C-alpha positions, -999 to +999 in steps of 0.1 A: -007-017-462-038-005-483-024-023-513-020-056-493-056-052-477-070-046-512-052-075-527-064-098-497-100-088-502-097-094-540-083-129-536-110-136-510-136-128-538-121-157-561-103-181-537-113-204-507-092-200-476-068-230-479-064-225-517-054-188-511-029-198-484-013-225-505-010-202-534+005-174-514+031-198-499+041-210-533+044-175-547+063-163-517+088-191-519+091-187-557+100-150-554+123-156-524+143-182-543+146-161-574+154-128-556+182-146-534+194-163-565+199-129-582+221-117-554+240-151-549+239-172-581+236-208-573+213-203-544+183-218-563+202-248-571+213-254-535+178-247-522+163-273-544+187-299-533+179-295-497+141-286-500+133-304-531+126-341-531+160-356-539+155-394-537+191-402-530+191-380-498+162-401-484+188-427-475+199-404-448+165-401-430+154-386-408+175-354-416+160-352-451+126-366-444+109-331-445+115-331-483+087-355-490+065-324-482+087-293-489+093-303-525+056-295-532+060-257-523+093-253-542+092-237-578+120-221-597+107-216-632+080-191-639+058-212-663+060-241-639+045-221-610+021-203-633+006-236-647+004-252-612-012-221-595-037-218-622-047-254-619-051-249-581-071-216-587-096-233-610-101-267-594-094-261-558-122-239-546-150-262-557-135-290-537-128-270-507-163-256-507-176-292-510-153-308-483-146-280-460-111-263-454-098-289-429-104-318-451-091-300-482-058-293-463-057-329-452-063-342-489-036-317-503-010-323-478-016-360-477-014-365-516+017-342-517+036-363-490+023-396-504+035-387-540+069-375-526+075-406-507+064-430-533+085-412-559+115-414-536+111-452-530+104-460-566+133-439-579+157-454-553+144-489-561+150-483-599+183-470-593+194-503-572+178-523-600+201-504-626+173-485-643+164-448-646+128-456-657+116-439-625+139-410-626+174-401-615+178-403-576+202-374-576+179-351-595+156-330-571+118-332-579+100-299-571+066-285-577+031-291-565+021-314-595+016-345-575-010-329-552-025-309-580-030-341-601-049-355-571-069-323-570-079-325-606-086-363-603-110-355-575-127-327-595-130-351-624-146-376-604-171-352-589-177-332-621-169-356-649-190-338-675-176-302-667-158-288-697-123-276-695-107-253-723-074-267-733-052-237-742-082-215-740-097-229-772-103-267-771-132-278-749-128-312-734-147-330-705-128-334-674-132-372-674-116-374-707-088-350-699-081-370-668-078-402-688-056-385-714-032-370-686-028-404-671-020-420-705+006-393-712+023-399-679+026-437-685+037-433-720+064-406-712+077-423-682+106-439-701+116-408-722+137-390-696+121-357-703+129-343-668+093-346-656+086-368-626+057-388-641+059-412-611+051-383-587+021-374-610+007-410-609+015-415-572-005-383-564-034-399-584-031-432-565-030-415-531-059-393-539-080-423-550-071-441-518-081-412-495-113-407-513-121-444-512-118-442-474-139-411-474-167-424-494-162-462-483-166-472-519-138-480-544-162-472-573-153-436-581-183-432-604-205-431-573-187-405-555-202-375-571-235-383-555-220-384-519-206-358-496 
């Protein structure tokens, strides 16, 4: 208990409330999946089918409607969750401190669900149009990348000149890194690289819409001067 109390106090020093809760949920689910899979091989795959965002299953709504949110809290690969949680750790607290915890939760969950729903619709639409450009409808999408792309987008809008170290060595302003990430998602969409680029771009689109409503202005260049 002392260890958990010390850990909680240490996290409070670096993380805002919502960011800490989101991070802990993701880590708990990741550990639970991998521990259970070690006892019962195949558990991780089954879990991702029913709690990841599998577009084909959305045809059977409402039984699988929850997956447009739960997918964002499911990670199986260690590098995947590490990259996502580091992104949340770096860019989440400044936004939560600026917006407040309630709005941060709304933005995070709203962009996660919006990205999940849009990905499902695009992937199914592409399947019926006989193209896999938007992904395989039977391949589960997992991870927080849709919401985290929206988080980084918001950070880049509010702090466009802030430097980010890529791989810890190459400094780049957030506005340029954001443009680079968007270009990469568009270019790699057709490659079939098992990354849901539609989810990434959908998270950005939903984030832009939410912040346009918040600031009552579609010109994202003005947002950093407003609360």
